[in-house]
PyMOL Python script that loads the backbone (N, CA, C, O; Angstrom):
from pymol import cmd

cmd.read_pdbstr("""\
ATOM      1  N   UNK A   1      19.473  16.000 -10.009  1.00  0.00           N
ATOM      2  CA  UNK A   1      18.833  15.646  -8.758  1.00  0.00           C
ATOM      3  C   UNK A   1      19.722  14.669  -7.989  1.00  0.00           C
ATOM      4  O   UNK A   1      20.271  13.746  -8.591  1.00  0.00           O
ATOM      5  N   UNK A   2      19.877  14.848  -6.676  1.00  0.00           N
ATOM      6  CA  UNK A   2      20.758  13.951  -5.911  1.00  0.00           C
ATOM      7  C   UNK A   2      20.132  12.569  -5.731  1.00  0.00           C
ATOM      8  O   UNK A   2      18.930  12.371  -5.903  1.00  0.00           O
ATOM      9  N   UNK A   3      20.997  11.632  -5.380  1.00  0.00           N
ATOM     10  CA  UNK A   3      20.529  10.276  -5.136  1.00  0.00           C
ATOM     11  C   UNK A   3      19.671  10.234  -3.883  1.00  0.00           C
ATOM     12  O   UNK A   3      19.844  11.040  -2.968  1.00  0.00           O
ATOM     13  N   UNK A   4      18.741   9.282  -3.852  1.00  0.00           N
ATOM     14  CA  UNK A   4      17.920   9.061  -2.657  1.00  0.00           C
ATOM     15  C   UNK A   4      18.766   8.359  -1.606  1.00  0.00           C
ATOM     16  O   UNK A   4      19.538   7.458  -1.934  1.00  0.00           O
ATOM     17  N   UNK A   5      18.631   8.757  -0.360  1.00  0.00           N
ATOM     18  CA  UNK A   5      19.359   8.096   0.722  1.00  0.00           C
ATOM     19  C   UNK A   5      18.445   7.117   1.445  1.00  0.00           C
ATOM     20  O   UNK A   5      17.283   7.418   1.716  1.00  0.00           O
ATOM     21  N   UNK A   6      18.985   5.937   1.753  1.00  0.00           N
ATOM     22  CA  UNK A   6      18.253   4.939   2.510  1.00  0.00           C
ATOM     23  C   UNK A   6      18.132   5.396   3.954  1.00  0.00           C
ATOM     24  O   UNK A   6      19.081   5.942   4.516  1.00  0.00           O
ATOM     25  N   UNK A   7      16.973   5.178   4.557  1.00  0.00           N
ATOM     26  CA  UNK A   7      16.765   5.509   5.968  1.00  0.00           C
ATOM     27  C   UNK A   7      17.664   4.611   6.804  1.00  0.00           C
ATOM     28  O   UNK A   7      17.564   3.387   6.720  1.00  0.00           O
ATOM     29  N   UNK A   8      18.548   5.206   7.615  1.00  0.00           N
ATOM     30  CA  UNK A   8      19.586   4.420   8.290  1.00  0.00           C
ATOM     31  C   UNK A   8      19.020   3.489   9.351  1.00  0.00           C
ATOM     32  O   UNK A   8      19.619   2.450   9.628  1.00  0.00           O
ATOM     33  N   UNK A   9      17.874   3.833   9.959  1.00  0.00           N
ATOM     34  CA  UNK A   9      17.259   2.932  10.919  1.00  0.00           C
ATOM     35  C   UNK A   9      16.570   1.761  10.227  1.00  0.00           C
ATOM     36  O   UNK A   9      16.564   0.642  10.740  1.00  0.00           O
ATOM     37  N   UNK A  10      15.991   2.029   9.059  1.00  0.00           N
ATOM     38  CA  UNK A  10      15.273   0.985   8.330  1.00  0.00           C
ATOM     39  C   UNK A  10      16.222  -0.049   7.754  1.00  0.00           C
ATOM     40  O   UNK A  10      15.882  -1.231   7.696  1.00  0.00           O
ATOM     41  N   UNK A  11      17.407   0.373   7.326  1.00  0.00           N
ATOM     42  CA  UNK A  11      18.313  -0.602   6.715  1.00  0.00           C
ATOM     43  C   UNK A  11      18.833  -1.608   7.738  1.00  0.00           C
ATOM     44  O   UNK A  11      19.272  -2.695   7.363  1.00  0.00           O
ATOM     45  N   UNK A  12      18.791  -1.259   9.029  1.00  0.00           N
ATOM     46  CA  UNK A  12      19.190  -2.206  10.068  1.00  0.00           C
ATOM     47  C   UNK A  12      18.042  -3.140  10.464  1.00  0.00           C
ATOM     48  O   UNK A  12      18.280  -4.257  10.921  1.00  0.00           O
ATOM     49  N   UNK A  13      16.804  -2.686  10.289  1.00  0.00           N
ATOM     50  CA  UNK A  13      15.648  -3.418  10.816  1.00  0.00           C
ATOM     51  C   UNK A  13      14.957  -4.327   9.811  1.00  0.00           C
ATOM     52  O   UNK A  13      14.252  -5.256  10.208  1.00  0.00           O
ATOM     53  N   UNK A  14      15.143  -4.079   8.522  1.00  0.00           N
ATOM     54  CA  UNK A  14      14.425  -4.827   7.495  1.00  0.00           C
ATOM     55  C   UNK A  14      15.389  -5.486   6.526  1.00  0.00           C
ATOM     56  O   UNK A  14      16.458  -4.950   6.232  1.00  0.00           O
ATOM     57  N   UNK A  15      14.997  -6.667   6.026  1.00  0.00           N
ATOM     58  CA  UNK A  15      15.757  -7.375   4.996  1.00  0.00           C
ATOM     59  C   UNK A  15      14.783  -7.756   3.886  1.00  0.00           C
ATOM     60  O   UNK A  15      13.622  -8.072   4.145  1.00  0.00           O
ATOM     61  N   UNK A  16      15.269  -7.722   2.652  1.00  0.00           N
ATOM     62  CA  UNK A  16      14.443  -8.089   1.509  1.00  0.00           C
ATOM     63  C   UNK A  16      14.711  -9.550   1.173  1.00  0.00           C
ATOM     64  O   UNK A  16      15.866  -9.959   1.056  1.00  0.00           O
ATOM     65  N   UNK A  17      13.648 -10.339   1.018  1.00  0.00           N
ATOM     66  CA  UNK A  17      13.788 -11.751   0.688  1.00  0.00           C
ATOM     67  C   UNK A  17      14.039 -11.896  -0.813  1.00  0.00           C
ATOM     68  O   UNK A  17      13.972 -10.923  -1.565  1.00  0.00           O
ATOM     69  N   UNK A  18      14.324 -13.101  -1.224  1.00  0.00           N
ATOM     70  CA  UNK A  18      14.592 -13.352  -2.634  1.00  0.00           C
ATOM     71  C   UNK A  18      13.398 -13.085  -3.522  1.00  0.00           C
ATOM     72  O   UNK A  18      13.562 -12.716  -4.685  1.00  0.00           O
ATOM     73  N   UNK A  19      12.190 -13.265  -2.990  1.00  0.00           N
ATOM     74  CA  UNK A  19      10.979 -13.028  -3.784  1.00  0.00           C
ATOM     75  C   UNK A  19      10.501 -11.582  -3.706  1.00  0.00           C
ATOM     76  O   UNK A  19       9.474 -11.240  -4.292  1.00  0.00           O
ATOM     77  N   UNK A  20      11.237 -10.724  -2.986  1.00  0.00           N
ATOM     78  CA  UNK A  20      10.887  -9.311  -2.937  1.00  0.00           C
ATOM     79  C   UNK A  20      10.053  -8.900  -1.742  1.00  0.00           C
ATOM     80  O   UNK A  20       9.729  -7.722  -1.594  1.00  0.00           O
ATOM     81  N   UNK A  21       9.697  -9.853  -0.881  1.00  0.00           N
ATOM     82  CA  UNK A  21       8.966  -9.493   0.329  1.00  0.00           C
ATOM     83  C   UNK A  21       9.945  -8.916   1.348  1.00  0.00           C
ATOM     84  O   UNK A  21      11.157  -9.099   1.226  1.00  0.00           O
ATOM     85  N   UNK A  22       9.414  -8.218   2.351  1.00  0.00           N
ATOM     86  CA  UNK A  22      10.283  -7.578   3.347  1.00  0.00           C
ATOM     87  C   UNK A  22      10.084  -8.272   4.686  1.00  0.00           C
ATOM     88  O   UNK A  22       8.961  -8.437   5.161  1.00  0.00           O
ATOM     89  N   UNK A  23      11.206  -8.677   5.284  1.00  0.00           N
ATOM     90  CA  UNK A  23      11.213  -9.430   6.528  1.00  0.00           C
ATOM     91  C   UNK A  23      11.543  -8.488   7.679  1.00  0.00           C
ATOM     92  O   UNK A  23      12.343  -7.565   7.525  1.00  0.00           O
ATOM     93  N   UNK A  24      10.921  -8.725   8.838  1.00  0.00           N
ATOM     94  CA  UNK A  24      11.194  -7.919  10.028  1.00  0.00           C
ATOM     95  C   UNK A  24      11.210  -8.834  11.242  1.00  0.00           C
ATOM     96  O   UNK A  24      10.730  -9.967  11.188  1.00  0.00           O
ATOM     97  N   UNK A  25      11.772  -8.323  12.349  1.00  0.00           N
ATOM     98  CA  UNK A  25      11.755  -9.070  13.598  1.00  0.00           C
ATOM     99  C   UNK A  25      10.651  -8.541  14.498  1.00  0.00           C
ATOM    100  O   UNK A  25      10.214  -7.400  14.347  1.00  0.00           O
ATOM    101  N   UNK A  26      10.201  -9.366  15.432  1.00  0.00           N
ATOM    102  CA  UNK A  26       9.109  -9.007  16.324  1.00  0.00           C
ATOM    103  C   UNK A  26       9.563  -7.956  17.336  1.00  0.00           C
ATOM    104  O   UNK A  26      10.710  -7.965  17.780  1.00  0.00           O
ATOM    105  N   UNK A  27       8.662  -7.062  17.690  1.00  0.00           N
ATOM    106  CA  UNK A  27       8.933  -6.060  18.710  1.00  0.00           C
ATOM    107  C   UNK A  27       8.646  -6.637  20.091  1.00  0.00           C
ATOM    108  O   UNK A  27       7.956  -7.651  20.207  1.00  0.00           O
ATOM    109  N   UNK A  28       9.161  -6.011  21.125  1.00  0.00           N
ATOM    110  CA  UNK A  28       8.833  -6.388  22.496  1.00  0.00           C
ATOM    111  C   UNK A  28       9.710  -7.454  23.094  1.00  0.00           C
ATOM    112  O   UNK A  28       9.283  -8.159  24.008  1.00  0.00           O
ATOM    113  N   UNK A  29      10.946  -7.594  22.597  1.00  0.00           N
ATOM    114  CA  UNK A  29      11.812  -8.655  23.111  1.00  0.00           C
ATOM    115  C   UNK A  29      13.027  -8.129  23.855  1.00  0.00           C
ATOM    116  O   UNK A  29      13.885  -8.919  24.249  1.00  0.00           O
ATOM    117  N   UNK A  30      13.131  -6.815  24.062  1.00  0.00           N
ATOM    118  CA  UNK A  30      14.377  -6.292  24.621  1.00  0.00           C
ATOM    119  C   UNK A  30      14.337  -6.089  26.135  1.00  0.00           C
ATOM    120  O   UNK A  30      15.348  -6.292  26.806  1.00  0.00           O
ATOM    121  N   UNK A  31      13.196  -5.695  26.679  1.00  0.00           N
ATOM    122  CA  UNK A  31      13.149  -5.478  28.133  1.00  0.00           C
ATOM    123  C   UNK A  31      11.721  -5.686  28.619  1.00  0.00           C
ATOM    124  O   UNK A  31      10.813  -5.920  27.821  1.00  0.00           O
ATOM    125  N   UNK A  32      11.529  -5.600  29.934  1.00  0.00           N
ATOM    126  CA  UNK A  32      10.240  -5.860  30.596  1.00  0.00           C
ATOM    127  C   UNK A  32       9.749  -7.288  30.297  1.00  0.00           C
ATOM    128  O   UNK A  32       8.558  -7.512  30.082  1.00  0.00           O
ATOM    129  N   UNK A  33      10.675  -8.235  30.288  1.00  0.00           N
ATOM    130  CA  UNK A  33      10.317  -9.610  29.942  1.00  0.00           C
ATOM    131  C   UNK A  33       9.784 -10.395  31.134  1.00  0.00           C
ATOM    132  O   UNK A  33       9.160 -11.439  30.944  1.00  0.00           O
ATOM    133  N   UNK A  34      10.011  -9.925  32.346  1.00  0.00           N
ATOM    134  CA  UNK A  34       9.587 -10.699  33.520  1.00  0.00           C
ATOM    135  C   UNK A  34       8.068 -10.772  33.628  1.00  0.00           C
ATOM    136  O   UNK A  34       7.541 -11.724  34.202  1.00  0.00           O
ATOM    137  N   UNK A  35       7.362  -9.795  33.093  1.00  0.00           N
ATOM    138  CA  UNK A  35       5.902  -9.808  33.196  1.00  0.00           C
ATOM    139  C   UNK A  35       5.234 -10.530  32.024  1.00  0.00           C
ATOM    140  O   UNK A  35       4.013 -10.685  32.012  1.00  0.00           O
ATOM    141  N   UNK A  36       6.018 -10.970  31.045  1.00  0.00           N
ATOM    142  CA  UNK A  36       5.468 -11.736  29.935  1.00  0.00           C
ATOM    143  C   UNK A  36       5.583 -13.227  30.252  1.00  0.00           C
ATOM    144  O   UNK A  36       6.564 -13.672  30.847  1.00  0.00           O
ATOM    145  N   UNK A  37       4.589 -13.972  29.857  1.00  0.00           N
ATOM    146  CA  UNK A  37       4.622 -15.421  30.084  1.00  0.00           C
ATOM    147  C   UNK A  37       5.607 -16.063  29.114  1.00  0.00           C
ATOM    148  O   UNK A  37       5.985 -15.468  28.105  1.00  0.00           O
ATOM    149  N   UNK A  38       6.017 -17.291  29.440  1.00  0.00           N
ATOM    150  CA  UNK A  38       6.923 -18.017  28.549  1.00  0.00           C
ATOM    151  C   UNK A  38       6.288 -18.228  27.183  1.00  0.00           C
ATOM    152  O   UNK A  38       6.974 -18.185  26.162  1.00  0.00           O
ATOM    153  N   UNK A  39       4.997 -18.452  27.163  1.00  0.00           N
ATOM    154  CA  UNK A  39       4.283 -18.651  25.903  1.00  0.00           C
ATOM    155  C   UNK A  39       4.338 -17.381  25.050  1.00  0.00           C
ATOM    156  O   UNK A  39       4.535 -17.452  23.837  1.00  0.00           O
ATOM    157  N   UNK A  40       4.166 -16.234  25.683  1.00  0.00           N
ATOM    158  CA  UNK A  40       4.196 -14.969  24.956  1.00  0.00           C
ATOM    159  C   UNK A  40       5.595 -14.682  24.424  1.00  0.00           C
ATOM    160  O   UNK A  40       5.749 -14.189  23.306  1.00  0.00           O
ATOM    161  N   UNK A  41       6.613 -14.990  25.220  1.00  0.00           N
ATOM    162  CA  UNK A  41       7.995 -14.761  24.780  1.00  0.00           C
ATOM    163  C   UNK A  41       8.384 -15.696  23.643  1.00  0.00           C
ATOM    164  O   UNK A  41       9.128 -15.311  22.742  1.00  0.00           O
ATOM    165  N   UNK A  42       7.877 -16.929  23.689  1.00  0.00           N
ATOM    166  CA  UNK A  42       8.179 -17.879  22.624  1.00  0.00           C
ATOM    167  C   UNK A  42       7.591 -17.412  21.299  1.00  0.00           C
ATOM    168  O   UNK A  42       8.209 -17.590  20.249  1.00  0.00           O
ATOM    169  N   UNK A  43       6.395 -16.811  21.340  1.00  0.00           N
ATOM    170  CA  UNK A  43       5.757 -16.322  20.124  1.00  0.00           C
ATOM    171  C   UNK A  43       6.526 -15.180  19.472  1.00  0.00           C
ATOM    172  O   UNK A  43       6.391 -14.949  18.270  1.00  0.00           O
ATOM    173  N   UNK A  44       7.335 -14.460  20.258  1.00  0.00           N
ATOM    174  CA  UNK A  44       8.072 -13.318  19.727  1.00  0.00           C
ATOM    175  C   UNK A  44       9.402 -13.715  19.086  1.00  0.00           C
ATOM    176  O   UNK A  44      10.070 -12.873  18.486  1.00  0.00           O
ATOM    177  N   UNK A  45       9.792 -14.983  19.205  1.00  0.00           N
ATOM    178  CA  UNK A  45      11.065 -15.434  18.641  1.00  0.00           C
ATOM    179  C   UNK A  45      10.934 -15.542  17.129  1.00  0.00           C
ATOM    180  O   UNK A  45       9.891 -15.952  16.619  1.00  0.00           O
ATOM    181  N   UNK A  46      11.984 -15.178  16.418  1.00  0.00           N
ATOM    182  CA  UNK A  46      11.999 -15.341  14.970  1.00  0.00           C
ATOM    183  C   UNK A  46      11.507 -14.118  14.232  1.00  0.00           C
ATOM    184  O   UNK A  46      11.206 -13.085  14.830  1.00  0.00           O
ATOM    185  N   UNK A  47      11.431 -14.254  12.926  1.00  0.00           N
ATOM    186  CA  UNK A  47      11.058 -13.127  12.086  1.00  0.00           C
ATOM    187  C   UNK A  47       9.702 -13.375  11.443  1.00  0.00           C
ATOM    188  O   UNK A  47       9.186 -14.493  11.447  1.00  0.00           O
ATOM    189  N   UNK A  48       9.137 -12.305  10.891  1.00  0.00           N
ATOM    190  CA  UNK A  48       7.867 -12.374  10.184  1.00  0.00           C
ATOM    191  C   UNK A  48       7.933 -11.384   9.035  1.00  0.00           C
ATOM    192  O   UNK A  48       8.906 -10.641   8.915  1.00  0.00           O
ATOM    193  N   UNK A  49       6.924 -11.364   8.202  1.00  0.00           N
ATOM    194  CA  UNK A  49       6.902 -10.464   7.057  1.00  0.00           C
ATOM    195  C   UNK A  49       6.183  -9.166   7.416  1.00  0.00           C
ATOM    196  O   UNK A  49       5.306  -9.140   8.278  1.00  0.00           O
ATOM    197  N   UNK A  50       6.573  -8.098   6.739  1.00  0.00           N
ATOM    198  CA  UNK A  50       5.924  -6.804   6.922  1.00  0.00           C
ATOM    199  C   UNK A  50       4.521  -6.885   6.338  1.00  0.00           C
ATOM    200  O   UNK A  50       4.320  -7.476   5.277  1.00  0.00           O
ATOM    201  N   UNK A  51       3.555  -6.296   7.023  1.00  0.00           N
ATOM    202  CA  UNK A  51       2.164  -6.316   6.580  1.00  0.00           C
ATOM    203  C   UNK A  51       2.009  -5.562   5.260  1.00  0.00           C
ATOM    204  O   UNK A  51       2.754  -4.627   4.966  1.00  0.00           O
ATOM    205  N   UNK A  52       1.024  -5.994   4.476  1.00  0.00           N
ATOM    206  CA  UNK A  52       0.789  -5.402   3.160  1.00  0.00           C
ATOM    207  C   UNK A  52       0.501  -3.901   3.251  1.00  0.00           C
ATOM    208  O   UNK A  52       0.891  -3.142   2.364  1.00  0.00           O
ATOM    209  N   UNK A  53      -0.176  -3.472   4.312  1.00  0.00           N
ATOM    210  CA  UNK A  53      -0.532  -2.060   4.450  1.00  0.00           C
ATOM    211  C   UNK A  53       0.680  -1.190   4.767  1.00  0.00           C
ATOM    212  O   UNK A  53       0.650   0.011   4.499  1.00  0.00           O
ATOM    213  N   UNK A  54       1.752  -1.763   5.333  1.00  0.00           N
ATOM    214  CA  UNK A  54       2.963  -1.004   5.650  1.00  0.00           C
ATOM    215  C   UNK A  54       4.038  -1.144   4.585  1.00  0.00           C
ATOM    216  O   UNK A  54       5.064  -0.468   4.655  1.00  0.00           O
ATOM    217  N   UNK A  55       3.823  -2.002   3.606  1.00  0.00           N
ATOM    218  CA  UNK A  55       4.859  -2.310   2.629  1.00  0.00           C
ATOM    219  C   UNK A  55       5.329  -1.072   1.862  1.00  0.00           C
ATOM    220  O   UNK A  55       6.529  -0.906   1.640  1.00  0.00           O
ATOM    221  N   UNK A  56       4.409  -0.208   1.457  1.00  0.00           N
ATOM    222  CA  UNK A  56       4.791   0.985   0.694  1.00  0.00           C
ATOM    223  C   UNK A  56       5.672   1.916   1.480  1.00  0.00           C
ATOM    224  O   UNK A  56       6.639   2.465   0.950  1.00  0.00           O
ATOM    225  N   UNK A  57       5.343   2.101   2.758  1.00  0.00           N
ATOM    226  CA  UNK A  57       6.114   2.988   3.605  1.00  0.00           C
ATOM    227  C   UNK A  57       7.539   2.463   3.817  1.00  0.00           C
ATOM    228  O   UNK A  57       8.506   3.224   3.783  1.00  0.00           O
ATOM    229  N   UNK A  58       7.650   1.150   4.034  1.00  0.00           N
ATOM    230  CA  UNK A  58       8.961   0.543   4.258  1.00  0.00           C
ATOM    231  C   UNK A  58       9.796   0.592   2.979  1.00  0.00           C
ATOM    232  O   UNK A  58      10.998   0.851   3.026  1.00  0.00           O
ATOM    233  N   UNK A  59       9.153   0.341   1.840  1.00  0.00           N
ATOM    234  CA  UNK A  59       9.876   0.391   0.562  1.00  0.00           C
ATOM    235  C   UNK A  59      10.400   1.799   0.273  1.00  0.00           C
ATOM    236  O   UNK A  59      11.485   1.959  -0.286  1.00  0.00           O
ATOM    237  N   UNK A  60       9.632   2.811   0.655  1.00  0.00           N
ATOM    238  CA  UNK A  60      10.096   4.187   0.477  1.00  0.00           C
ATOM    239  C   UNK A  60      11.339   4.450   1.340  1.00  0.00           C
ATOM    240  O   UNK A  60      12.279   5.107   0.895  1.00  0.00           O
ATOM    241  N   UNK A  61      11.336   3.937   2.569  1.00  0.00           N
ATOM    242  CA  UNK A  61      12.486   4.153   3.440  1.00  0.00           C
ATOM    243  C   UNK A  61      13.717   3.406   2.942  1.00  0.00           C
ATOM    244  O   UNK A  61      14.844   3.857   3.147  1.00  0.00           O
ATOM    245  N   UNK A  62      13.504   2.257   2.282  1.00  0.00           N
ATOM    246  CA  UNK A  62      14.616   1.456   1.776  1.00  0.00           C
ATOM    247  C   UNK A  62      14.982   1.829   0.338  1.00  0.00           C
ATOM    248  O   UNK A  62      15.900   1.243  -0.235  1.00  0.00           O
ATOM    249  N   UNK A  63      14.276   2.795  -0.247  1.00  0.00           N
ATOM    250  CA  UNK A  63      14.512   3.239  -1.628  1.00  0.00           C
ATOM    251  C   UNK A  63      14.391   2.086  -2.612  1.00  0.00           C
ATOM    252  O   UNK A  63      15.252   1.908  -3.473  1.00  0.00           O
ATOM    253  N   UNK A  64      13.327   1.302  -2.488  1.00  0.00           N
ATOM    254  CA  UNK A  64      13.089   0.180  -3.415  1.00  0.00           C
ATOM    255  C   UNK A  64      12.061   0.542  -4.452  1.00  0.00           C
ATOM    256  O   UNK A  64      11.735  -0.277  -5.311  1.00  0.00           O
TER     257      UNK A  64
END
""", "prot")
cmd.dss("prot")
cmd.show_as("cartoon", "prot")
cmd.util.cbc("prot")
cmd.orient("prot")
C-alpha cells in the first residue's frame, strides 16, 4: 500500500503544538478590511486552536 500524502493546503495552514494540539490562524484578515471596525480587526490578530469537532478532519489531512 502506498504512503499517505499530506494535504498540501493543510500543511501550510496548520501547525502542531508540542502537546499535540493543532494551531490555526483566524480567517477574514486578507481583504474587505475597510468595513470592519478596528476592534473587530484586532480580535482577528494572532492564532487560535482548532475546535474539538474539527480536530479529526484536520488530523486526517495532516496524516497524524
